[in-house]
C-alpha positions in Angstrom: -17.4 -22.5 -11.4 -14.0 -24.8 -10.3 -15.9 -28.3 -11.0 -17.2 -27.0 -14.5 -13.9 -25.7 -15.3 -11.8 -28.9 -14.7 -14.5 -31.1 -15.9 -16.1 -29.6 -18.9 -13.6 -27.1 -19.6 -10.7 -29.5 -19.2 -9.1 -26.4 -17.1 -6.7 -28.7 -14.7 -6.8 -27.5 -10.9 -3.2 -27.4 -11.2 -3.7 -24.5 -13.7 -6.3 -23.0 -11.4 -3.9 -23.2 -8.3 -1.0 -21.3 -10.2 -3.3 -18.9 -11.5 -5.0 -18.1 -8.6 -1.3 -17.4 -6.3 -0.1 -15.8 -9.7 -2.7 -12.9 -9.1 -2.0 -12.5 -5.5 1.7 -11.9 -6.7 0.6 -9.6 -9.6 -1.7 -7.3 -6.9 1.1 -7.6 -4.1 3.8 -5.9 -7.0 1.7 -3.6 -8.4 0.3 -2.2 -4.5 3.2 -3.4 -1.9 6.2 -4.0 -4.0 8.5 -7.3 -3.2 12.1 -5.6 -2.8 13.4 -5.0 0.7 9.9 -6.6 1.8 9.6 -9.2 4.6 6.8 -11.5 3.7 4.9 -13.9 5.9 2.6 -16.5 4.3 -0.3 -18.5 6.7 -1.4 -21.4 5.0 -4.2 -23.5 6.2 -4.3 -27.4 4.5 -6.1 -27.0 1.9 -6.5 -25.6 -1.9 -6.9 -21.8 0.1 -3.4 -23.2 1.4 -2.3 -24.1 -1.6 -3.0 -20.5 -3.3 -0.9 -19.0 -0.5 2.2 -21.9 -1.3 1.9 -20.5 -5.2 2.3 -17.0 -3.8 5.0 -17.7 -1.6 7.1 -19.4 -4.6 6.3 -16.5 -7.0 7.8 -13.8 -4.1 10.9 -16.2 -3.4 11.3 -17.1 -7.1 11.8 -13.1 -7.9 14.2 -12.4 -4.7 11.6 -12.0 -2.0 12.2 -12.8 1.5 9.2 -15.2 2.2 8.7 -17.4 5.0 5.3 -19.8 5.5 3.7 -21.0 8.2 1.4 -24.0 8.0 -1.7 -24.5 10.4 -2.8 -28.0 10.5 -1.4 -30.8 10.3 1.1 -31.0 7.2 0.1 -34.8 6.2 -3.7 -33.4 5.2 -2.2 -31.5 2.2 -3.3 -32.9 -0.6 -3.6 -32.3 -4.5 -2.7 -29.2 -6.1 -1.8 -28.3 -2.8 0.4 -30.8 -1.8 2.2 -31.0 -5.3 3.0 -27.1 -4.6 3.6 -27.5 -1.0 6.6 -30.0 -2.0 7.6 -27.7 -4.7 8.2 -24.5 -1.7 10.0 -27.0 0.2 12.4 -28.8 -2.3 13.2 -24.8 -3.7 14.2 -24.3 0.1 11.6 -21.9 1.4 11.6 -21.8 4.8 8.6 -23.4 6.3 7.2 -23.8 9.8 3.8 -25.9 11.0 1.9 -24.3 13.5 -0.2 -26.9 15.4 0.2 -25.6 19.2 0.7 -22.9 21.5 4.2 -23.2 21.9 4.5 -23.0 18.1 2.5 -19.8 17.9 5.1 -18.3 19.6 7.6 -19.3 17.1 5.0 -17.2 14.4 4.9 -14.1 16.9 8.3 -12.8 16.4 8.4 -13.2 12.5 5.1 -11.6 12.4 6.2 -8.6 14.2 9.2 -8.4 12.0 7.5 -8.8 8.8 6.0 -5.8 6.1 3.7 -7.8 4.3 1.1 -10.8 5.7 -0.8 -13.3 3.1 -3.5 -15.0 4.7 -3.9 -18.4 2.8 -5.7 -19.9 5.8 -9.3 -20.9 5.0 -11.2 -20.5 1.8 -14.8 -19.9 1.2 -16.1 -23.4 2.3 -16.1 -22.4 6.1 -19.0 -23.4 7.6 -18.3 -23.3 11.9 -17.1 -21.1 14.0 -13.0 -20.8 14.4 -11.7 -21.5 17.6 -8.5 -22.9 18.9 -5.0 -22.4 17.7 -6.6 -21.2 14.2 -8.3 -18.8 16.3 -5.4 -17.8 18.1 -3.3 -17.2 14.8 -5.8 -14.5 13.2 -6.0 -13.2 16.4 -2.1 -12.8 16.0 -2.6 -11.6 12.5 -4.8 -8.7 13.4 -3.0 -7.8 16.7 0.4 -6.5 15.1 -1.8 -4.5 12.2 1.0 -5.5 9.6 -0.6 -5.0 5.8 -2.8 -8.3 5.0 -3.2 -9.9 1.7 -6.3 -12.1 2.0 -6.1 -15.0 -0.8 -10.2 -15.7 -2.3 -11.7 -14.4 1.1 -10.2 -13.1 4.5 -10.2 -15.7 6.7 -12.9 -16.3 9.5 -15.4 -14.9 6.8 -18.4 -17.5 5.3 -18.4 -17.3 1.8 -22.1 -17.9 1.7 -23.2 -15.0 3.8 -20.3 -12.6 5.1 -20.9 -14.1 8.7 -17.8 -13.6 11.2 -17.4 -17.1 12.2 -16.5 -16.2 15.8 -12.9 -14.5 14.5 -11.7 -13.3 10.9 -9.1 -11.6 9.5 -9.0 -8.1 8.9 -7.0 -7.5 5.4 -6.0 -4.2 3.5 -6.0 -6.3 0.0 -8.0 -9.1 -0.8 -7.6 -10.9 -4.4 -11.1 -13.5 -5.2 -11.2 -15.9 -8.3 -13.3 -16.3 -10.9 -16.1 -14.2 -9.4 -16.4 -12.2 -5.9 -17.9 -14.6 -3.3 -21.2 -13.3 -1.1 -19.0 -13.1 1.7 -16.9 -10.2 -0.1 -20.0 -8.1 -0.8 -22.2 -8.6 1.8 -21.1 -7.1 5.4 -19.2 -7.2 7.6 -17.4 -9.9 5.0 -16.7 -6.7 2.6 -15.8 -4.7 5.5 -13.1 -7.1 6.4 -12.0 -7.6 2.3 -9.9 -4.4 2.4 -9.6 -3.5 -1.5 -11.2 -6.2 -3.4 -10.2 -7.4 -6.8 -11.2 -10.1 -8.8 -8.8 -12.7 -11.1 -11.0 -14.4 -13.4 -7.7 -17.4 -13.5 -8.3 -18.6 -16.7 -12.2 -19.3 -16.9 -14.1 -18.8 -19.8 -16.2 -15.8 -20.1 -19.1 -18.3 -20.9 -18.4 -19.9 -17.6 -18.6 -16.0 -15.3 -21.2 -14.5 -17.3 -23.3 -18.0 -17.6 -27.3 -17.2 -17.0 -27.0 -19.8 -13.9 -25.2 -17.4 -12.1 -28.2 -15.4 -10.6 -26.3 -12.6 -7.9 -24.7 -9.9 -9.2 -23.6 -6.3 -8.3 -25.3 -3.4 -9.0 -23.3 -1.9 -12.3 -24.8 1.4 -13.4 -27.3 1.5 -16.4 -27.1 3.8 -18.6 -30.1 6.4 -18.2 -32.4 7.6 -21.7 -31.7 10.9 -22.7 -33.5 14.1 -21.9 -36.2 15.1 -24.1 -35.2 18.6 -24.8 -38.8 19.4 -26.0 -40.3 17.6 -22.8 -42.9 19.1 -20.7 -43.3 18.2 -17.4 -45.6 15.0 -18.0 -43.0 13.7 -20.3 -40.7 12.4 -17.4 -43.5 10.9 -15.1 -46.6 11.6 -13.3 -46.1 10.2 -9.9 -49.0 9.8 -7.2 -47.4 9.6 -3.6 -50.5 8.2 -1.0 -48.4 9.4 2.3 -48.2 11.2 5.5 -50.3 11.4 8.8 -50.5 13.7 12.0 -46.7 13.8 13.4 -45.4 12.4 10.3 -44.4 15.6 7.8 -41.1 14.2 6.6 -42.1 10.9 4.8 -44.6 12.9 2.5 -42.5 15.7 1.7 -38.7 13.3 1.7 -40.5 10.8 -1.4 -42.5 13.6 -3.1 -39.9 15.9 -3.4 -37.1 13.1 -4.0 -39.1 12.3 -7.2 -38.6 16.1 -8.5 -34.9 16.3 -7.4 -34.2 13.0 -9.1 -35.4 14.3 -12.6 -39.2 13.0 -12.3 -42.0 15.2 -13.9 -45.2 16.0 -12.2 -45.3 15.1 -8.3 -49.1 14.6 -6.5 -48.8 14.1 -2.9 -52.1 13.1 -1.5 -52.0 13.8 2.0 -54.2 14.0 4.8 -55.7 17.7 4.6 -54.6 18.9 8.2 -50.7 18.1 7.8 -50.3 20.0 3.9 -49.8 23.4 5.7 -46.6 22.1 6.9 -45.5 20.6 4.0 -46.2 23.4 1.7 -44.1 24.9 3.4 -41.0 23.5 2.4 -42.2 21.7 -0.7 -44.3 24.7 -3.1 -42.8 22.8 -6.2 -45.5 19.5 -5.3 -49.3 19.2 -6.1 -51.0 19.1 -3.0 -54.0 16.8 -3.0 -56.3 17.3 0.5 -57.6 14.0 1.9 -60.2 14.0 4.8 -59.0 12.3 7.8 -59.5 9.6 10.5 -60.0 10.9 14.4 -56.5 10.1 14.7 -55.0 11.9 11.4 -54.6 9.9 8.9 -56.0 9.4 5.6 -59.5 8.1 5.6 -61.1 4.9 3.6 -63.8 7.9 2.3 -60.6 9.0 0.0 -60.6 5.4 -1.4 -62.4 6.1 -4.9 -60.8 9.6 -5.5 -57.3 7.7 -5.6 -58.4 5.4 -7.9 -59.7 7.9 -9.7 -55.9 9.8 -9.3 -54.3 6.6 -9.8 -55.5 6.5 -13.4 -54.2 9.7 -14.4 -50.9 8.5 -12.9 -48.2 6.9 -14.3 -47.1 5.2 -10.9 -48.1 4.9 -7.5 -46.3 5.3 -4.1 -48.1 4.4 -1.0 -46.9 4.1 2.4 -44.5 6.9 3.9 -45.3 8.3 7.0 -49.5 6.5 6.9 -49.4 5.3 10.2 -50.4 2.2 11.9 -54.1 3.4 12.1 -56.5 0.3 11.3 -58.8 1.9 9.0 -55.9 3.7 7.2 -54.1 -0.2 6.7 -57.2 -1.2 5.6 -57.6 1.6 2.6 -54.0 0.5 1.8 -54.7 -3.3 1.4 -58.3 -2.4 -1.1 -56.0 0.4 -2.6 -53.2 -2.4 -3.6 -56.0 -4.4 -4.8 -57.7 -1.9 -6.9 -55.2 0.4 -8.3 -54.0 -1.1 -12.1 -51.0 1.1 -12.1 -47.2 0.6 -11.0 -46.7 0.7 -7.7 -43.8 1.0 -5.0 -44.6 0.1 -1.3 -42.8 1.4 1.6 -42.8 1.9 5.0 -46.6 1.1 6.9 -47.7 0.3 3.8 -45.9 -3.0 3.9 -47.1 -3.3 7.5 -50.2 -3.2 5.9 -49.7 -5.8 3.2 -48.0 -8.2 5.6 -51.4 -9.0 7.2 -52.8 -10.1 4.0 -50.1 -11.2 1.4 -52.3 -12.7 -1.7 -53.1 -8.9 -2.2 -49.8 -8.5 -3.6 -49.8 -11.8 -5.4 -52.9 -10.9 -7.3 -51.5 -8.0 -8.6 -51.1 -7.7 -12.4 -49.3 -4.6 -12.7 -45.6 -4.7 -11.1 -44.9 -3.8 -7.6 -41.8 -2.9 -6.2 -42.0 -3.6 -2.1 -38.9 -1.3 -0.1 -38.6 -2.9 3.6 -36.0 -2.7 6.3 -35.2 -5.7 8.4 -37.9 -4.8 10.3 -40.7 -4.8 7.3 -38.8 -7.5 5.9 -39.3 -9.4 9.3 -43.2 -8.6 8.9 -42.9 -10.1 5.4 -41.5 -13.2 6.1 -42.4 -14.1 9.5 -39.2 -14.4 10.0 -36.7 -13.0 12.6 -34.0 -9.9 12.0 -31.7 -12.1 13.1 -32.7 -15.2 10.9 -32.9 -12.6 7.6 -29.3 -11.2 8.7 -27.4 -14.5 8.6 -29.5 -15.4 5.0 -30.1 -12.4 3.2 -30.3 -14.0 -0.1 -31.9 -17.2 0.3 -34.8 -15.5 2.0 -35.0 -12.8 -0.5 -35.1 -14.8 -3.3 -38.0 -16.7 -1.7 -40.1 -14.3 -1.1 -39.5 -12.1 -4.2 -40.9 -15.6 -6.1 -43.6 -16.0 -3.9 -45.0 -12.1 -4.3 -43.7 -12.2 -7.9 -42.8 -8.9 -6.8 -39.5 -6.5 -7.0 -38.3 -6.6 -3.4 -35.5 -4.4 -2.3 -34.2 -5.1 1.2 -32.6 -1.8 2.7 -28.9 -2.1 4.7 -25.9 -1.5 3.7 -25.4 -2.7 0.5 -28.9 -3.3 -0.3 -30.3 -5.8 -2.2 -32.7 -6.0 -5.2 -34.2 -9.1 -5.9 -36.5 -10.1 -8.8 -39.4 -13.1 -8.9 -36.9 -15.1 -11.9 -34.3 -15.3 -8.6 -31.7 -12.6 -10.1 -30.4 -10.5 -6.8 -28.4 -7.3 -7.5 -26.1 -6.0 -4.9 -26.0 -2.1 -4.3 -22.2 -0.9 -4.0 -23.5 2.9 -3.7 -23.9 4.5 -0.6 -22.9 5.1 3.6 -23.5 4.4 7.1 -24.7 8.0 7.4 -27.7 7.2 5.4 -28.8 4.9 7.8 -31.3 8.0 9.6 -34.6 8.8 9.2 -36.6 10.0 6.3 -33.7 8.0 4.1 -35.9 5.2 2.5 -38.5 7.8 1.6 -35.9 9.8 -0.3 -35.1 6.1 -2.0 -39.0 5.6 -3.1 -39.3 8.8 -4.7 -35.7 8.3 -7.0 -37.2 4.9 -7.8 -40.4 6.7 -9.3 -38.3 9.1 -10.7 -36.6 6.8 -12.7 -39.3 4.8 -13.8 -40.8 8.7 -15.0 -37.6 9.2 -16.6 -38.3 6.4 -19.1 -36.6 3.2 -17.8 -37.9 -0.1 -17.7 -39.5 -0.6 -14.4 -37.2 -3.3 -13.2 -33.9 -1.0 -14.3 -35.8 1.8 -12.6 -35.2 0.0 -9.7 -32.0 -0.7 -9.9 -30.8 2.7 -10.8 -32.9 4.4 -8.3 -31.1 2.9 -5.9 -27.8 3.1 -7.0 -28.4 7.0 -7.6 -30.3 7.2 -4.1 -26.5 5.7 -2.8 -24.4 7.8 -4.7 -26.1 11.1 -4.0 -25.5 9.7 -0.3 -21.9 9.5 -1.1 -21.9 12.8 -2.7 -22.9 14.0 0.7 -20.9 12.3 2.8 -17.8 13.3 0.5 -18.7 17.3 1.4 -20.1 16.9 5.0 -18.9 13.8 6.4 -20.8 10.7 7.5 -21.7 11.8 10.9 -24.8 14.1 11.2 -25.9 13.2 7.5 -29.9 13.5 7.3 -32.4 12.6 5.1 -32.8 16.2 3.1 -28.5 16.3 2.3 -29.6 12.7 0.4 -32.2 14.6 -1.7 -30.7 17.8 -1.9 -27.9 15.8 -3.2 -30.1 14.2 -5.9 -29.7 16.8 -8.8 -26.2 16.8 -8.4 -25.7 12.9 -8.6 -28.2 12.9 -11.6 -25.7 15.1 -13.3 -22.4 13.1 -12.7 -24.1 10.2 -13.6 -25.2 11.3 -17.0 -21.9 13.4 -17.4 -19.2 10.7 -15.9 -21.6 7.1 -16.0 -17.9 5.2 -17.3 -15.8 7.1 -14.4 -18.5 6.3 -12.0 -18.8 2.9 -13.3 -15.1 2.4 -12.7 -15.3 3.6 -9.1 -18.0 1.6 -8.1 -17.0 -1.9 -9.7 -14.9 -4.5 -8.5 -11.8 -4.4 -10.3 -10.2 -7.3 -12.5 -6.4 -7.6 -11.4 -5.5 -9.0 -14.6 -6.1 -5.9 -15.6 -5.0 -3.2 -13.7 
């Protein structure tokens, strides 16, 4: 984006750097204040350091107390960063070089005496683990727990992945430029940013809204109004193929979540023997008793009956709590190939299709898969560690190959589409890392489709609402001890709030523009 701004729109690097430093300064003025405070700017020798020099100049010119510490060899400072270095040197800002352990001691006391540390050490291009004096400086910044403002991204976070490269600054505020970076949004990077803000630094809308940008935050989409004269069929008919002996929660949570999130007619096709247990808590669900295998899972004998039921349904959900029984796994594969309705595949259903991905590729109707990291590993053949390191690229490749929408569940779940678009969901919390949470998600997505959203939008809104219900539950109950049933019970409130306070909720979960604060 910087390159296009300079080459296509003729916005000079000097202006971009000036605007970046000004944005950081504006945040400091609005959130912290200048008067009576002591500032330290810890700067590298690249453009991130140059942004820090501009910030320091702004603070100094407005009467603030600021010292600049440059880590690395000063002769390496080039271009616009060099110009800004010369400016702060000429106007009399105190500058010290940090290049050895002895210099590190000269930094310790100023940090202790400071109120605010400006972190402008590394930008988004960091690609190797931090060692030596740089590691020591970051350790020092973190040790004394001053207010920290990071420039573009906390130093030590990889801009493309959010990975901590050995060590990373823990910021209280981060101002990023143009658009958030992947490293600002994905964990653990997001957790290091503190309050995150964006500045467009003079980029025109045609640049930051360009079609070539394929990764976005999952901002809320308005729901269609409810039909005042509607009946249960108006709000969607869902068929859930779920459950096995010993797995009563998954089928209940998914089928009930459809109703709790506003869906109309919820059918649950489950092994005959487990239905009495589920019906005690979910008597609003319509139950379809199915023949069982010897282990209490759904047998192949039910195939024709299930296909018949799918024909009178708007959407079919398969997988929650089905078990890994070989016969049931074969049934899942055959049903995926023969059901001609939009489908959501979750849990044990994903395990079944991972053995033969051609089934998914050949489907004519739309498909959404909702894997956690372990299930994603089975789909891709990659280790969980590999996926965690390259979530975006792995998700982009598998969605294209399978021609399916894929929700990679986790902290800031990712929603990938076959056209390469990936949305990062900003709702949810650590309390939702609990058994059954994913089952509630499948029912919620199905409900959004039942309410009239396009399939692609239903997935996005379902993921958002699911996380939002978890946030409402955590607000009342705390994150510790949160259960899937808590998320389920907060779905009606989440829907009510989403409809009535849409713009307030949108404002809460989007990343604010610093220039508009």
